[in-house]
BANU-505351 format. One record per residue (C-alpha): residue in one letter; x, y negated, z negated. Coordinates in steps of 0.5 Angstrom, whole numbers, padded with zeros to 4 digits, always signed. Last residue first. Layout:
BEGIN
AXYZ
...
***
This chain:
BEGIN
G-0063+0084-0007
T-0063+0078-0003
S-0069+0075-0007
Q-0064+0075-0013
W-0059+0070-0009
A-0065+0065-0008
D-0067+0066-0015
D-0060+0064-0018
L-0060+0058-0013
D-0067+0055-0016
H-0065+0057-0023
Q-0058+0053-0022
K-0062+0047-0020
I-0063+0044-0013
G-0065+0036-0014
Y-0072+0034-0012
A-0075+0027-0012
W-0076+0027-0004
H-0070+0022-0003
H-0066+0027-0008
C-0068+0033-0003
T-0065+0029+0003
Q-0059+0027-0001
H-0058+0035-0002
M-0059+0036+0005
V-0054+0031+0007
P-0049+0034+0002
S-0049+0040+0005
V-0045+0045+0000
E-0039+0042-0003
R-0035+0047-0007
T-0034+0045-0014
D-0027+0042-0015
E-0029+0035-0017
D-0034+0037-0022
E-0040+0033-0024
G-0039+0027-0019
D-0043+0031-0014
D-0047+0037-0016
F-0046+0043-0012
V-0050+0049-0015
E-0046+0055-0017
R-0047+0062-0013
V-0043+0060-0006
G-0043+0065-0001
Q-0043+0060+0005
K-0049+0063+0008
L-0053+0064+0001
Y-0051+0056-0001
A-0054+0054+0006
K-0060+0058+0006
L-0061+0055-0001
L-0061+0048+0003
M-0065+0050+0008
R-0071+0053+0003
K-0071+0046+0000
W-0071+0042+0006
R-0077+0046+0009
G-0081+0047+0003
T-0083+0054+0000
P-0083+0052-0007
G-0084+0045-0006
V-0078+0041-0003
C-0081+0038+0004
K-0087+0041+0006
R-0089+0040-0002
W-0087+0033-0002
R-0092+0032+0004
S-0097+0035+0001
V-0097+0031-0005
Q-0097+0025-0001
R-0103+0027+0003
D-0107+0028-0003
D-0105+0022-0007
D-0107+0017-0001
P-0114+0016-0004
C-0111+0013-0010
R-0108+0014-0017
R-0104+0010-0021
G-0101+0013-0027
Q-0094+0010-0028
F-0091+0016-0024
F-0096+0015-0018
R-0093+0008-0018
C-0086+0010-0017
Y-0088+0016-0012
W-0092+0011-0008
Q-0086+0006-0007
F-0082+0012-0006
W-0087+0015+0000
G-0088+0009+0004
R-0086+0002+0004
V-0093-0002+0005
D-0096+0003+0000
Y-0104+0003-0001
E-0107+0000+0005
H-0101+0000+0009
M-0101+0008+0009
I-0095+0009+0012
W-0093+0016+0016
G-0095+0013+0023
S-0088+0014+0026
A-0088+0006+0027
E-0088+0005+0020
W-0083+0011+0018
E-0078+0008+0023
E-0079+0001+0020
I-0078+0004+0013
S-0071+0007+0016
Q-0070+0014+0017
G-0066+0019+0014
C-0059+0021+0012
A-0053+0017+0010
V-0048+0021+0005
K-0045+0019-0001
Y-0048+0025-0005
K-0051+0020-0010
N-0053+0014-0005
V-0049+0008-0006
D-0043+0010-0002
A-0048+0011+0004
D-0049+0003+0004
Y-0056+0001+0008
D-0055-0006+0010
P-0060-0012+0007
S-0058-0009+0000
T-0065-0010-0004
L-0065-0004-0009
K-0058-0001-0011
G-0053-0007-0009
H-0057-0013-0010
V-0060-0010-0016
D-0054-0008-0020
L-0057-0005-0025
G-0057-0007-0033
E-0064-0006-0034
T-0067-0003-0027
W-0072+0002-0030
E-0073-0001-0036
P-0076-0007-0033
P-0082-0003-0030
L-0082-0004-0023
E-0087-0009-0021
K-0080-0013-0019
W-0079-0009-0013
D-0084-0013-0010
D-0079-0018-0009
E-0080-0018-0001
I-0086-0016+0004
V-0085-0020+0011
I-0092-0021+0015
G-0094-0018+0021
L-0098-0013+0019
R-0096-0007+0024
R-0089-0010+0025
S-0088-0010+0017
K-0082-0015+0016
L-0078-0012+0010
P-0074-0016+0005
R-0070-0011+0002
W-0073-0006-0003
Y-0070+0001+0000
S-0064-0002+0001
G-0059+0001-0004
G-0057+0007+0001
F-0064+0010+0001
C-0062+0013-0006
G-0057+0012-0012
E-0056+0016-0019
R-0060+0010-0022
I-0065+0009-0017
M-0067+0017-0017
E-0066+0017-0024
E-0071+0011-0025
P-0076+0014-0020
S-0076+0021-0024
K-0073+0027-0021
N-0075+0034-0022
P-0081+0034-0018
V-0087+0038-0019
F-0093+0037-0015
L-0098+0043-0015
P-0101+0041-0022
F-0104+0035-0020
D-0109+0032-0025
E-0104+0034-0031
F-0098+0032-0028
H-0092+0036-0029
F-0085+0034-0029
A-0079+0039-0028
G-0073+0039-0032
V-0071+0046-0033
E-0074+0046-0040
D-0081+0042-0038
R-0082+0035-0037
N-0089+0032-0039
P-0092+0027-0034
A-0096+0021-0037
S-0103+0021-0036
G-0107+0019-0030
E-0111+0013-0029
A-0106+0007-0029
E-0110+0000-0027
W-0109-0003-0021
K-0108-0010-0018
S-0101-0010-0015
W-0102-0007-0008
N-0109-0008-0008
E-0108-0016-0008
R-0103-0016-0002
M-0109-0012+0002
T-0114-0017+0000
E-0109-0022+0003
V-0107-0018+0009
D-0115-0017+0011
P-0117-0010+0011
A-0115-0005+0015
P-0120+0000+0018
S-0118+0007+0016
L-0112+0010+0018
R-0112+0018+0019
V-0105+0021+0019
E-0103+0028+0022
E-0096+0030+0020
K-0090+0030+0024
L-0087+0037+0026
D-0080+0036+0028
T-0077+0042+0030
V-0069+0042+0031
S-0066+0047+0035
A-0059+0050+0032
S-0052+0048+0031
A-0052+0041+0034
N-0047+0037+0037
A-0048+0039+0044
N-0055+0038+0044
P-0060+0043+0041
R-0067+0043+0045
T-0072+0038+0042
R-0079+0040+0040
V-0084+0035+0038
K-0091+0036+0035
V-0095+0029+0036
R-0101+0027+0032
S-0104+0021+0034
V-0104+0014+0031
T-0111+0010+0029
T-0113+0004+0026
A-0111-0002+0031
R-0113-0008+0027
V-0106-0011+0025
S-0104-0011+0033
D-0097-0010+0034
P-0098-0004+0038
E-0097+0003+0035
E-0091+0007+0036
K-0094+0014+0037
Y-0096+0018+0031
S-0103+0020+0034
P-0109+0022+0031
R-0114+0027+0035
G-0121+0025+0034
G-0126+0023+0029
A-0123+0027+0023
Q-0129+0031+0023
Q-0129+0033+0030
I-0122+0035+0029
R-0123+0039+0024
A-0129+0042+0027
S-0125+0044+0033
S-0126+0041+0040
R-0131+0042+0045
T-0130+0040+0052
P-0128+0047+0055
R-0124+0046+0061
D-0128+0048+0068
A-0123+0052+0072
V-0118+0051+0077
E-0114+0057+0078
I-0106+0056+0080
K-0104+0062+0084
R-0097+0063+0084
K-0093+0063+0090
K-0089+0069+0093
T-0085+0068+0098
S-0085+0070+0106
L-0079+0069+0111
G-0081+0065+0117
N-0075+0060+0116
E-0081+0055+0115
R-0083+0059+0109
K-0089+0063+0110
V-0094+0064+0104
T-0096+0070+0100
Q-0101+0069+0094
S-0101+0072+0088
K-0106+0077+0085
T-0113+0074+0083
S-0114+0073+0090
T-0117+0067+0093
I-0123+0066+0098
A-0125+0059+0100
R-0120+0060+0106
S-0124+0066+0109
N-0130+0061+0109
L-0136+0065+0108
N-0143+0064+0111
L-0144+0071+0112
E-0144+0070+0120
A-0138+0066+0120
L-0134+0072+0116
L-0136+0077+0121
K-0134+0072+0127
E-0127+0071+0123
K-0126+0078+0122
N-0127+0080+0129
Q-0122+0074+0131
L-0117+0077+0127
N-0118+0084+0129
A-0117+0082+0136
L-0111+0078+0135
R-0108+0084+0132
Q-0110+0088+0138
A-0107+0084+0142
E-0100+0084+0138
I-0101+0092+0139
D-0102+0092+0146
A-0096+0087+0147
M-0091+0092+0143
***
């Protein structure tokens, strides 16, 4: 045994000598296979090789053109901060969740903010450019210049049926702008709010789920939308629904394409919330659309998803459900 150990040491010495003559260092040589390392107890284990290489510094043409990778992380208090980043968050299901949730936040590039007074003027000083929408036989609105945008709830219908817990138009403190926005609901056409309980339906300081059409709470607050980077303050300080109210009346602005894209991802033909709601109907074997208030005996299918679609100006119709059942064969 001693002879074998002596021979092994001699072999190692010869190897080191040969490497030295070749100006090589055995420690600099890494195998493309896994390396074996010694534990303190004398046993060996496999250690995954970590290769360090020069990383490419190029980004895609789309990212380069956008001026970098935007972020949706919360912005500092500065009004002049101009960029928020894109974050894709995957969360594991918790004890109360039935499935994992993927929250894909979209990408927004904000231009340098003008002074607040100029911004205030731009919110209200606009002239209608788009023509009034036409409504088809199944209730969908069609806008001539935006054919892919086909909501089936008008802003007035959303307000009167109940949305956003009655608090959408409450006095709003914009953290980004550092100002309080209030009374901007008064720019809505008078016929949309005639005879309406404004305090209960529009400007309530507290979110009231009973105000909503489906009597459930859903969604986030405007403050959370702002922190997430979903609001383009230059055009609509309250975000999506304020944009829709103005768009419905004919205003057109550079944010239109983004908002229409968001709508399509939520409740468009293959929108996430619409698709999930229809799947819930199929899973429960329900063939008639649940519409709160029409029939107390109608089986309720996910009021929360119904209310979410309602907040995006869409109500699932019977033809949507019929098509979904037909697609199952």
